[in-house]
N, C-alpha and C positions, 0 to 999 in steps of 0.2 A: 418958844424955840429951845430954850435952855432945858425945859422939862422933857421935850422929845429927845434931846441929845442924852440926857441922863437916863431915860428909859432905854434907849438904844444901847448905851454903855453897860447897863445892867443885864440886858437880854442876851447880848452876844456871848459872854462867857457861859451863861446858863445853857444856851442852845448848842454851843460847840463842845461842852463837857458832858453831854448826856450819854456818851458811849453807844449811840444808836448805830447799828450796822446790820447788814443783811445776813441771813443765816449762812453759815459756812465761811464767812469772810474773816472772822476773827478766829485765830487758831493758835494753838501752842506749837504747831509744827512750822518749821522754816519753809520757805518757798522751794528750796532745793530738794525737799523730801518727796520722793515719788513712789518709793517702795517701802513697805513695812513688813518686817518679819514678826510673826506671832508663833513662837514655839509653844508647845503644850504647857499649860500652867503646871507649876509644881504644887504639891499638896502636903500639908502637915496633918490633915484630917484623916480619921479612920473611916472613910466613906468610899463607896464604890463609884468610880467614874465621875465624880463631881467636877474634877479638874478638866475632864474631857468635855463635859457639857458646857462649862464656862468658856473654854477655848473656842469650841465650835460656834457658840453664840456670838462671841466677840468677832471672830472672822466673818461670820455671816453679816453682822451689823456693819463692819468696815466695808465689806464688798457691796452692800446695798446702798449705803449712805455716803460713800466717799469715792473719790477718783483714784485713790491710792491702789497700787498693785500689792496684794497681800501674799506674802511668801510663807509657806509652811514646811517646805522640804528642807531638811538639815543642810543639804549641799548648797542650797540657794541663799541661806540665811546670812552668811558672811558678806554677801553682796548688797544687802539691804541698806537703805539710807538711814533707817531707824528700826529699833527692835522694842517690841512691847512684851515685857515679861510679867507674869502674874503668879501669885502664890495663894492658894486656899489656906488660910491660917487656922480656921476651925469650922466645924459643922456640928450642930446639935439639934436634937428634936426633943421638945419638952411638952408634956401633957398640958393641954389648955383647958379642955372641958371634960366632964365626966357624965356618963349616963346614970341618972339617979336610980333607975330600976335594976341595972345589972352591976353598977359600981365600976364598969370598965371605962377606959378612956374613949371619948367619942371624937375628939379632935386634938391635933398637935400643932405646935408652932416650930417650924424649922428655921434656924438662924445660921447664916453662913457669913463668915468674916473673911475678907481677902485684902491683898495689897497688890498694886501694880506699879511698874516703873517703865517709862518710855524713854529710851536713850538714843541719841543720835549715833551715827557710825563712829564719830570721834570720841564717844564716851560721855558727852554732855547730857545731863538729865533734862529732858524737855517737859516731862510731866511725871508727877509721882503722887500717889495717894496710898498711904499705908493703913487707912482706917475705914475701909468700905464694909458696910454691914447691911445685909438684906434679910428680910423675914417673909415667910409665907405660911399661911395657915392651911391645913388640909384635914379632911375628915377621915377617920379610920373606918375600916370595914367591920361591921358588927357580925355579919354572917361568915362564920369561920369556914364553912364548907366551900364557899366561893371567894375565899380570901384573896384580895388583890392588894399588893403593896402600893400604897399611895404616896410614899415619900419620893419616888423617882419622878413622877409627873410634877410634884411640887418643886423639885430641884430644876427641872426643865423650865418651869415658869420663872423661877428665880434667876436662872441664867440669862433668860431673855431680858428681864428687867435690868439686871446688872449690865449687860452689854449695851443696851440702849442708853443708860445713864452714863456709863463710862465713855462711850464714843461721843456723846453730847458734850461731856465735860472736857474731853480732849480737844474737840473742834471749836467749842464756843467759850470765849473768855469773858463772860459777863461779870 
């Protein structure tokens, strides 16, 4: 009897402290948040439209995975319960592999660093991450007559990965 009681006393804290919850039930967002403003991300990078790709991907991810109403219009943003702002800190493309016969670069590694802050209407910080880094490899086109710029599709893929990870991180508090 005493052994069963001891076992029960040891199991109860272990079972109740495991942080098990259903998807979407643990969140950094208070229950009164129903609308999220997502203005176009700022950028410090010298790259074309990366901030637009990242903003669109985050809005799309929030729309498809959450029940929150996402606001993008400047006139509606002051009415939002919370605002998610982002900044592209840097974007770089580095040669990764070379074609031994031509000596030209055959693939690149694109790296984008960003930070995001989610603030409640009253200014409280609900979520913040200033060290987001994403990388994507892409092949360069060797045929110069049919040259296709491959970095834009790589940024698109990176923006989807970024948005999925960001929304998951905001929603799930594991």
